[in-house]
C-alpha positions as CSV (number, residue, x, y, z in Angstrom):
1,M,-4.8,-25.1,42.9
2,K,-8.1,-24.5,41.4
3,R,-9.7,-26.6,44.0
4,R,-8.1,-23.9,46.8
5,R,-9.2,-21.3,45.1
6,L,-12.8,-22.2,45.2
7,V,-12.6,-23.1,48.6
8,T,-11.6,-19.8,49.4
9,L,-14.1,-18.2,47.3
10,L,-16.9,-20.0,49.0
11,A,-15.1,-19.1,52.4
12,A,-15.2,-15.1,51.1
13,L,-19.2,-15.4,49.8
14,S,-20.3,-17.1,53.1
15,M,-18.8,-14.2,55.2
16,L,-20.7,-11.3,52.7
17,V,-24.1,-13.2,53.2
18,V,-23.3,-13.7,57.2
19,G,-22.0,-9.9,57.3
20,A,-24.7,-8.9,55.2
21,L,-27.3,-10.4,57.9
22,V,-26.2,-8.6,60.6
23,P,-27.1,-4.3,59.4
24,V,-30.6,-5.6,58.7
25,T,-31.1,-7.1,61.9
26,V,-29.4,-4.0,64.0
27,A,-31.9,-1.6,61.5
28,Q,-34.8,-3.5,62.4
29,A,-34.0,-2.1,65.9
30,A,-35.3,1.7,66.5
31,A,-34.4,4.0,69.0
32,A,-36.6,4.8,71.5
33,C,-38.7,7.6,71.4
34,G,-37.2,10.8,73.6
35,T,-39.5,13.8,75.4
36,P,-42.4,14.7,72.7
37,Y,-41.6,17.9,71.0
38,N,-43.4,20.8,72.6
39,N,-44.3,23.5,70.2
40,S,-44.3,26.0,73.3
41,A,-40.7,25.1,74.6
42,V,-37.4,26.6,74.1
43,Y,-34.7,24.4,72.9
44,T,-31.0,25.6,72.6
45,G,-28.3,24.0,70.7
46,G,-27.8,20.2,71.9
47,M,-31.5,20.0,73.5
48,T,-33.5,16.7,71.9
49,A,-37.0,16.1,71.0
50,S,-39.2,13.3,69.3
51,Y,-41.8,14.2,66.7
52,N,-43.2,12.2,64.0
53,N,-41.7,8.8,65.5
54,R,-38.5,10.5,64.7
55,N,-35.6,12.0,67.6
56,W,-34.5,15.1,66.6
57,T,-31.8,17.8,68.1
58,A,-31.9,21.2,68.0
59,K,-28.6,22.7,66.7
60,W,-29.3,26.2,68.2
61,W,-31.8,27.9,70.0
62,T,-35.7,27.8,68.2
63,Q,-38.8,28.0,69.4
64,G,-42.5,27.5,67.3
65,E,-40.9,25.4,64.7
66,A,-41.9,22.0,64.4
67,P,-38.9,19.4,63.3
68,S,-38.2,18.7,60.1
69,T,-35.2,18.6,57.5
70,G,-36.4,21.9,56.0
71,G,-37.1,25.0,57.3
72,T,-34.5,27.1,58.7
73,G,-32.3,23.6,59.2
74,V,-32.6,24.3,62.9
75,W,-33.3,20.5,63.5
76,Q,-31.1,17.7,63.3
77,D,-32.6,14.2,62.2
78,N,-31.4,11.6,64.3
79,G,-33.6,8.5,62.5
80,A,-36.8,6.8,63.3
81,C,-37.9,5.9,67.0
82,D,-40.4,3.6,68.3
83,G,-43.2,5.0,70.9
84,G,-43.0,8.0,68.9
85,S,-45.1,11.7,69.6
86,G,-47.5,10.8,67.1
87,G,-47.0,14.3,65.0
88,G,-46.3,16.0,68.2
89,G,-48.8,14.7,70.3
90,G,-47.9,13.3,73.4
91,S,-49.1,14.5,76.8
92,T,-50.5,17.4,76.7
93,C,-49.5,18.5,80.0
94,N,-45.8,18.1,78.4
95,Y,-45.8,22.6,79.1
96,P,-42.4,24.5,80.2
97,N,-42.1,26.2,83.5
98,W,-43.2,30.1,83.7
99,V,-40.6,31.7,83.7
100,A,-40.8,36.0,85.7
101,G,-39.7,38.6,82.9
102,Q,-39.9,36.3,79.9
103,F,-42.2,37.3,77.1
104,Y,-44.9,35.2,75.8
105,A,-47.2,35.6,72.9
106,V,-50.9,34.9,72.7
107,G,-51.9,31.6,72.9
108,A,-48.9,30.4,74.9
109,I,-49.1,27.6,77.7
110,V,-47.4,27.5,80.8
111,R,-46.5,25.7,84.2
112,Y,-47.0,27.9,87.2
113,T,-45.4,26.8,90.2
114,N,-48.7,26.0,92.0
115,G,-48.6,22.6,89.3
116,Q,-51.0,24.5,87.3
117,Y,-51.5,25.3,84.0
118,Y,-52.2,28.9,82.2
119,Q,-52.9,30.0,78.7
120,A,-51.7,33.8,78.0
121,T,-55.0,35.7,76.5
122,H,-52.8,38.5,75.6
123,E,-49.0,39.0,75.2
124,N,-46.9,40.3,78.4
125,P,-43.5,40.5,79.9
126,G,-43.9,37.0,82.0
127,Y,-46.5,38.5,84.3
128,D,-47.6,36.6,87.1
129,P,-50.3,34.3,86.0
130,T,-51.9,34.3,89.3
131,I,-51.8,38.0,89.5
132,S,-52.8,39.2,86.3
133,T,-55.6,37.2,85.1
134,W,-56.3,39.8,82.0
135,F,-53.5,38.5,80.8
136,W,-53.5,34.5,81.6
137,S,-56.6,32.3,82.0
138,P,-56.7,28.8,83.8
139,Y,-55.9,26.3,81.5
140,N,-57.4,22.2,81.7
141,C,-54.4,20.3,80.8
142,S,-55.8,16.6,82.2
143,G,-57.5,15.5,79.1
144,G,-56.5,17.4,75.7
145,G,-56.6,20.6,77.1
146,G,-59.4,22.6,78.0
147,G,-60.3,26.6,78.3
148,G,-59.9,27.1,74.1
149,G,-56.8,25.5,74.1
150,G,-55.6,22.5,71.4
151,G,-55.3,24.1,68.5
152,G,-53.7,22.0,65.2
153,G,-54.8,18.5,66.3
154,S,-58.5,18.9,65.6
155,F,-58.8,21.5,63.3
156,V,-62.4,22.3,62.6
157,V,-61.9,22.2,58.7
158,S,-60.7,19.2,57.4
159,E,-58.2,19.0,54.7
160,G,-61.2,18.0,51.8
161,Q,-62.7,21.1,53.1
162,F,-59.8,23.4,52.8
163,N,-58.7,22.2,49.4
164,Q,-62.7,22.8,48.3
165,M,-62.0,26.3,49.1
166,F,-58.6,26.8,47.4
167,P,-58.5,24.5,44.3
168,G,-56.0,26.4,42.4
169,R,-53.8,27.0,45.7
170,N,-49.9,27.8,45.6
171,G,-48.4,24.2,46.6
172,F,-46.6,26.1,49.5
173,Y,-49.5,27.1,51.6
174,T,-49.7,23.4,52.9
175,Y,-52.9,22.5,55.1
176,A,-50.2,20.7,57.5
177,G,-48.4,24.1,57.3
178,L,-51.7,25.6,59.0
179,T,-52.6,23.5,61.4
180,D,-48.6,23.3,62.7
181,A,-49.1,26.8,63.0
182,M,-52.3,26.3,64.8
183,R,-50.1,25.0,67.6
184,K,-48.9,28.4,68.4
185,F,-52.2,29.9,68.9
186,P,-54.7,27.4,70.4
187,A,-56.9,29.6,71.3
188,F,-57.6,30.1,67.3
189,S,-61.1,28.7,65.9
190,T,-60.9,26.7,69.3
191,S,-63.2,29.5,71.1
192,G,-67.2,29.2,71.5
193,S,-69.5,27.4,70.3
194,D,-69.0,25.0,67.0
195,T,-71.1,27.5,65.1
196,V,-68.6,30.3,66.4
197,K,-65.5,28.1,65.8
198,K,-66.4,27.7,62.2
199,Q,-67.3,31.4,61.9
200,E,-63.9,32.1,62.9
201,A,-62.3,29.7,60.5
202,A,-64.0,30.7,57.7
203,A,-63.6,34.3,58.5
204,F,-60.0,33.7,58.9
205,L,-59.8,32.0,55.3
206,A,-61.9,33.9,53.5
207,N,-59.2,37.3,54.1
208,V,-56.9,35.1,53.8
209,S,-58.1,34.3,50.1
210,H,-58.7,37.7,49.4
211,E,-55.1,38.9,50.1
212,T,-53.2,35.8,48.1
213,G,-55.7,35.5,45.3
214,G,-57.1,32.1,46.5
215,L,-53.7,31.1,48.4
216,V,-52.0,31.3,44.6
217,Y,-49.8,34.1,45.7
218,I,-46.8,34.1,48.5
219,D,-45.1,37.8,47.6
220,E,-46.6,40.6,47.2
221,I,-47.3,41.3,43.3
222,N,-46.4,44.9,42.4
223,Q,-42.8,44.7,42.9
224,A,-42.6,49.0,43.1
225,N,-43.9,48.8,46.2
226,W,-41.4,46.6,48.0
227,P,-38.9,49.6,48.9
228,H,-41.8,51.5,50.3
229,Y,-42.2,49.2,53.1
230,C,-38.7,50.3,55.2
231,D,-39.2,52.7,58.3
232,W,-35.9,53.8,58.9
233,S,-36.7,55.8,62.0
234,Q,-37.1,52.5,63.8
235,S,-34.0,52.0,66.1
236,Y,-33.5,48.4,64.4
237,G,-33.6,49.9,60.9
238,C,-34.1,47.4,58.2
239,P,-30.6,45.3,58.1
240,A,-32.2,43.1,55.6
241,G,-32.3,45.8,53.0
242,Q,-35.1,48.4,51.5
243,S,-36.7,46.4,49.8
244,A,-36.9,43.5,52.0
245,Y,-40.3,43.8,54.0
246,H,-43.1,43.6,51.3
247,G,-45.8,41.2,51.7
248,R,-45.9,38.0,52.3
249,G,-47.4,34.9,53.7
250,P,-51.5,34.8,54.0
251,I,-52.2,38.1,55.2
252,Q,-49.6,39.3,53.1
253,L,-47.0,41.0,55.9
254,S,-45.7,44.5,55.6
255,W,-43.3,46.7,56.7
256,N,-40.2,46.1,59.1
257,F,-41.8,47.2,62.7
258,N,-44.5,44.2,61.4
259,Y,-41.9,41.6,60.8
260,Y,-39.9,42.6,63.9
261,A,-43.2,42.4,66.3
262,A,-44.1,39.3,64.3
263,G,-40.5,37.6,64.7
264,N,-40.6,38.7,68.6
265,A,-43.8,37.3,69.4
266,L,-43.1,33.8,67.4
267,G,-39.5,33.3,68.2
268,V,-37.9,33.7,65.0
269,D,-35.7,36.4,63.2
270,L,-37.8,37.6,61.1
271,L,-36.0,40.9,60.8
272,N,-32.9,39.6,59.3
273,N,-34.5,36.9,57.7
274,P,-37.3,38.3,56.1
275,N,-38.1,35.4,53.5
276,L,-39.0,32.9,55.7
277,V,-42.5,34.0,55.6
278,A,-42.2,33.0,52.0
279,T,-40.2,30.0,52.3
280,N,-41.2,28.2,55.5
281,S,-45.0,27.3,54.9
282,S,-45.2,26.5,59.2
283,I,-44.0,30.2,59.6
284,S,-46.0,32.1,56.9
285,W,-49.0,30.7,58.3
286,Q,-47.5,31.6,61.9
287,T,-47.3,34.8,60.6
288,G,-51.0,35.1,59.3
289,L,-52.3,33.9,62.8
290,W,-50.6,35.8,64.9
291,Y,-51.9,39.4,63.0
292,W,-55.5,37.7,63.6
293,M,-54.6,37.3,67.1
294,T,-53.3,40.4,67.9
295,G,-53.3,42.9,65.3
296,T,-56.3,45.6,65.5
297,G,-55.2,47.6,62.8
298,G,-58.5,50.7,62.5
299,A,-61.2,48.1,64.4
300,G,-60.0,48.4,68.3
301,T,-60.4,45.0,68.4
302,T,-58.3,41.7,67.1
303,S,-60.1,39.5,64.3
304,H,-59.8,36.8,66.7
305,N,-62.0,38.6,69.5
306,A,-64.5,40.1,66.7
307,M,-65.7,36.9,65.7
308,V,-65.6,35.2,68.9
309,N,-67.5,38.0,70.9
310,G,-70.7,38.5,68.0
311,Q,-69.2,41.7,66.2
312,G,-69.3,40.4,63.0
313,F,-67.0,39.7,59.7
314,G,-67.0,43.2,58.6
315,T,-65.0,44.2,62.0
316,T,-62.4,41.5,60.5
317,I,-62.2,43.9,57.7
318,R,-61.6,46.8,59.6
319,A,-59.0,44.8,61.5
320,I,-56.7,43.6,58.4
321,N,-57.5,46.9,56.2
322,S,-59.5,49.5,57.2
323,I,-59.0,51.6,54.4
324,E,-60.8,49.4,52.1
325,C,-63.6,50.5,54.7
326,N,-64.0,54.2,53.7
327,G,-66.4,53.4,51.1
328,A,-63.6,54.4,48.4
329,N,-63.1,50.2,47.8
330,P,-66.8,48.4,47.9
331,A,-65.3,45.8,45.5
332,Q,-62.5,45.0,47.9
333,V,-65.2,44.6,50.8
334,Q,-67.4,42.4,48.3
335,S,-64.6,39.9,47.6
336,R,-63.5,39.3,51.1
337,V,-67.6,39.0,52.1
338,T,-67.8,36.9,49.1
339,K,-65.8,34.4,50.4
340,Y,-66.8,34.5,53.7
341,T,-70.3,33.5,52.8
342,Q,-69.0,30.8,50.3
343,F,-66.6,29.2,53.2
344,A,-69.2,29.4,55.3
345,D,-71.3,27.5,53.3
346,I,-68.7,24.6,53.1
347,L,-68.7,24.8,56.6
348,G,-72.3,24.2,57.2
349,V,-72.9,27.2,59.3
350,P,-74.7,30.6,58.9
351,T,-72.7,33.6,58.6
352,G,-73.9,35.9,61.2
353,G,-74.5,39.3,61.2
354,N,-72.8,42.7,60.2
355,L,-70.9,41.7,57.1
356,Y,-69.9,44.4,55.9
357,C,-67.6,47.2,57.9
């Protein structure tokens, strides 16, 4: 009786050992990676993409939110894959076809019917790239992008320099979040000479530092102001609440109409979900870059154009907060200029002229 029980036990143990080996072998065989994620493309529920050597499936409509298990939760992680996209890389020419009548934000890249690629230099409602040359410029897609493209993959500010600029920053404002957001605006800090590229990066980060206390604050500090940023005269109102549109993010996005406009440009419903600017690092950085690339304020030009066209740092202050430029807030202006000078020095470039507004 004891002998039979011993044989039975040995047989069972043998099966367990053999069975334990099978899953290990299977787990080592990763799935093949699918089509690399394209930050300019629109994904709807069920569409797939590979990113960071993993396959992903979109649960619902999304655009501009790189696959991850965080953020809005739109992406489902399907596991590791072989031959992946290397962090969103893949073919630089994997851009969507141009669609007449579809809204395009600044920096969007499309493949036209003639097989050529074009990049939006101004936001537009799907104008024909070959006719509306004011809104589009040719994009060289053969070797990593030309014509000012390719943002995010080779930022002129290294992660070490970024950390040097913001030694006490909030962990929410990640370098990875910034470089991911830059894929949405490939003309940022990639236009002009190497000096101009670094000057623009320094100017943007200097203004951001001023707005957030050195990338420390995410939400506007003075909560007494929060109810003031709702303009009920807008047809869409303030669906998230009277106090939901206070300043958030690197350039402190404020007012319901700015959340509405930024959300439309970025393909994210910020009007109904304004807190995404305070909970998703990439989206938060995207709102800052959105205003930098499109907002004119009292300057009559964007901050991006001011730096690229040689109008100087002072013009960016006027584009972001022209109230400081009326002579009543010299300390605020000086704070921005001091940071810009410091950051330009870290990047090893001169500040250029017209520092003050």
